[in-house]
Structures are given as structure tokens and as C-alpha cells.
N, C-alpha and C positions, 0 to 999 in steps of 0.2 A: 456423415461430418460426428466431428463431436460437438459436445455444446458447449456456447462461453462461457468466460468465468467469469461471474458480477463481484460488482464492485458492492463491500458492504465496512461502512460508517458508524460507529456506534455513534449512539444523537450525540454525551459530551464532545465527543471528539469532531463534528459536527460541529458545536454549540463556540468552538476552541477555531476553528477554519473562516466564520460568523465573521469572527473576529480580525480577520488575515484581514487585507490590500486582495484587491481582487486578482491583480495580477501575481499577485503569492498563493490564492484561491483554484487560479486557473492552472496553475504549472503545478500547484501541486495532483487534485486532480487530472491533472492528463497523463501528467509520473505511472498514476496508477494506472488509470488508461490502458494506458500503454505497457503496463506490464499484466494485464487481466488479458489480451490481448493475446501477447505472447505465451503465458505460460493455456493459451487455450488454443493454439498453434504445437506444441510442444509436444512429444510422442512422449511413452512414458517413460520416469526418467526417477532417479533410485532418489527415493525420500531423504529429509534434510532428519542427520542424528537424531536422536532421543534428545532433550536435553538445548540442543545447542538452540545461539541465542536468536531472536527473531529478526527475520531482512527488515534492512533499512539503506535509508537512500537522500541529500541531502538538498532542500532545494535554498537556491536568492545567497542572501551571506547567513547560509550557517541554525534553519531549521534542517531537525532533524526529527525525516519520521520513517516509527518501527509500522511491518507487518508483517502478518504471514499468509503463505499459502493454505489454502486449507483444497487439500485433491476429492475428498469425499464431497463436498460440498460445491467443492468447484465455484470457489469465491475468494475474492481477493480482499482480507480483512483487514483494517485501519488498525493497530493496534495504540501505540502511539506519536501527538506531535507536538515538540516542543523545541523552542530555540535553543539553539546551540550555544552553553554557556563557556568560557573562556577559561 
């Protein structure tokens, strides 16, 4: 059985998360854990093209979370968290 993907959130992103509401934090972390779970089960896939933008998803009213899958380290790394501006 393959090793599960870990979730890595840099300290500065953790500090941003701490300023969010509890429901926002739960929604973001829940989605990231789901991404890690799916990545752990995925059989070898084609790697993302170099230079491609990081993956992202949106939570509630426009929070945008950028992340990267590090297959060599088997982890989901959060790159950025910010409110979406119009």
C-alpha cells in the first residue's frame, strides 16, 4: 500500500488561517485533506507540465487557495491563501 500524502502548511499560511473564522478554517483544511486522500490513492499519473500554474480551489465567498502536489515527498503544500478580489 502506498504511503499517504501529508499536508504541509507553511507557518505564514497557518497565521493567515488563524485569522479566519472557524468554519472557514474547517472548510479549507477539509478540502486540502480530501485532495491529499485522493492523491494518495491515485496510481501514477502524468506529472504536471513544468512552468504550469499551481493548482487552486475556492472556499465560500471567494477565498482562493493555491497548492502544489509534491509527488517525490508525497505531500500537498499550501502556497497561498487570499481573499479573491473582484
